[in-house]
N, C-alpha and C positions, 0 to 999 in steps of 0.2 A: 504493500500500500504506500501511496505517496503521502507526503506531508503538505498540507495546504497552507499557504501564506495569505492571511486576510489583512488588508489595510482598511481598518474600520474607524468607528467613532464619529461618523459623519452622516447621521447622528448615531449615538450608541443605541438608540431605540431600534433602528433597523439592523444594526450589527448583531444585536441579540437574536433577531429573527433568523439571520444567517446561521448563527451558531446552533440554534435549535433545529432548524431544518436539515442542515448538513448531518448533524448527529442522529436525527431521527432516521434519515436514509441509511446511514451506516449501521445503526443498531438493527434496523429491519433486515438488512442484508446479512449481517454477521451474527445476529442473535446474542443472547446472553448479555455480557457487559461490554460488547463492542461499541467503540466510539472513535471519532476521527482524530487523527494526528493533525493539530492545527498550531501554526505559529501566528499569533495575532498581534498586530500593532494597532492599538486603539488611540487615535490622535485626539488632541483637545480640539473639539469642533469650534470653539471660540476663536482659536488662532486661524483655522481654515476659513471660517466665516468672515473674519476681518480681511483676509486676502481677497475673498470674493467681492465684498462690498467696495474695497479700494480698487478692484480690477487688477490686482497684482498677481497675475497668473503664474509669473515666473517664481515668485515666492511660494505660491501654493504647490507648484510642481516640485520645488525643492523639498518641501515637507513630505510629500507623498513618495518622492523618489528615495529619500532617506528611509522612510518606513518600509519601502519595498526591499531595500538592501538589508534592513534588519530582519525582515521575514526570511530572506535567503540565508542570512547568517544563522538563523534559528532552525535551519534545515528544510525550508520550503523548497519544493520542486515544481510547484505551480503557484502563481500569485494572482490574487483578485482584488480589485478596488470595490468595496462594498457600498457603492453609491453610483448613481447615473451621472450626475453633474460633473463629478471630478474625473470622469473619463475624458473631459476636455483636455486634461494633461496626461492622458494615457500614453501618448508617444514618448514623453519624457520619462515616465516610469519604466516603460519597456526598455528604453535606452540605458537605464541605470542598473538593470538586473540581467543575469545570464540564464534565466529560466523563463518559461512561457508565462505570459499574462493572459488570463482567460477573460476576454472582453464581454461586458454585460450585453452589448448590442448583438454580439454573435449568438448568445443564449436566447435572446428575445427573437431574433430572426429564425433560429432553429425551431422554436416553439410555433411561430407563425407558419413555417413550412410544414410542420406536422399536421396542421389543420387546413392547409391550402389557402391561408389568408395572404393577400398581396397588398392590401391597403389598410394601414393601421392608424388609429387616432392616437396622438401623443398627449398625455397629461404629465406634467413635471414642472420643474423650475423654468423660469423664463429663458434661461440660456439653452436648456435642452429643447424647448419649443421653438425658439427664435433663431438659434444658430444652426450650423450645418454639421457639426462634428458628430452628432448622434444620428441624424437622418441620413447622412452620407454613409455611415457604417451599415445601416439597415439597407440602403440602396445597393450596397455591394452584393447583397443576397437577393436582389430583385424585389425588395419591399419598398413601397412608397408610403408617405405619411401625410396626414392632415392634422392641423392644429386649431385650437380655439381662436376666436377673435381677440383683438388687442386687449379689450377691457377684461375679458374672461381670463386671458393669460395672466394679467396682473393680479386678478383675484386668486387664481390657482396658486401662483407663486407666493402670494402673501400668506395664504393658509399653510403652505409648507413651512415657511420660516417663522411665522408668528405663532404657529400652533403645533404642527406635527413634529418638527424637529425638537420641540421642547416638551413633548409628551402630552400635549393638549389635544383632546378629541371632542369636537362639538357636533351635535346633531344638525345644527343649522349649516355647518360647513359640508356635512355629508349631503344634504339636500342640494346645495349649490353645485357640488361636483356631479351629482346625478343629472342635473339640468345641462351641464356642459357636455356630458357623455351623450345625452339625447341629441344635442346639436351636432356632435361629431358623427353620429349615425346618419343624420340628414345630409352631411357633407360627403357621405360615401364610405366611411370607415366600416370595415368588416369586423373589426375587433378594436379594443382600446388597450394601450399599453400604460400600465401604471409606471411611468418612466421617472419616478422618484421612489426610492426604496421605502419611504414612510407611508405612501398613500394606502397601502394595504392595511395599515392600522386604522384608517378612517372608513374605508368603503370596501365591500366585498363583491364577489361575482353576483351574489343574489340581489344586489342593489342596482346592477348595471343593465341597461337596455342592450348592450353589446357584450359579446364574449370578452373575457378579461385575460390579458397576459400580465401577471404580476411580476415585474422585473426581478424583485428580490427573491421571489420563490423560484423562478426558472433558473436564475443565476446560481442560487444555492444548490439546487438539485443537480445542476450540471457539474458543479464543483464536487458534489458527493460521488458522481459517476467517475470523475477523474480520480478521486481518491481510491475508489474501489477497483479500478481496472488492473 
């Protein structure tokens, strides 16, 4: 079995989801007391968030690259960034380590391919919805994306950072996300990607008019498969 390197803490709430899901998969496969070998680097999200707000992506990349190196020093043979947004600096992390980086976009695209979905709605932070680093990764796999309108993007982003990454879950916010998903369906989306690893804490497949790809879930389960191979 491989050792997984997790760059987490962005936020710790979703990193806990990764840890649980990976170990559930490994325990189910191995039985008994089986659990995953994990080298976890949990960053201080306050530092990362400060870089995001200032637009200092070089500093953010340096933080994550160093975390990746520490994962490898701890024995990791595959590394993952446990957040969608910080895949904005995935190339710098990949350059800093000598083991594979399992990209969250590839896991999302693989899940879409399993169901035959070619057009996905994106829900995430504004950078994920507005910039191309995420949609371009999906496009490599033949997947196109649609995003909410400008005002809705601002609202979705605010709920992520003002609530979800701080462990706050509000029913009113759940209803607002449901309404956004309804409009993504009207735009032609065949499924919706929870392209922020905290969104699954707020809304589930049972709430959505569209089939759901929870990025944290599919990424974690792909990591478990890597561990077990």
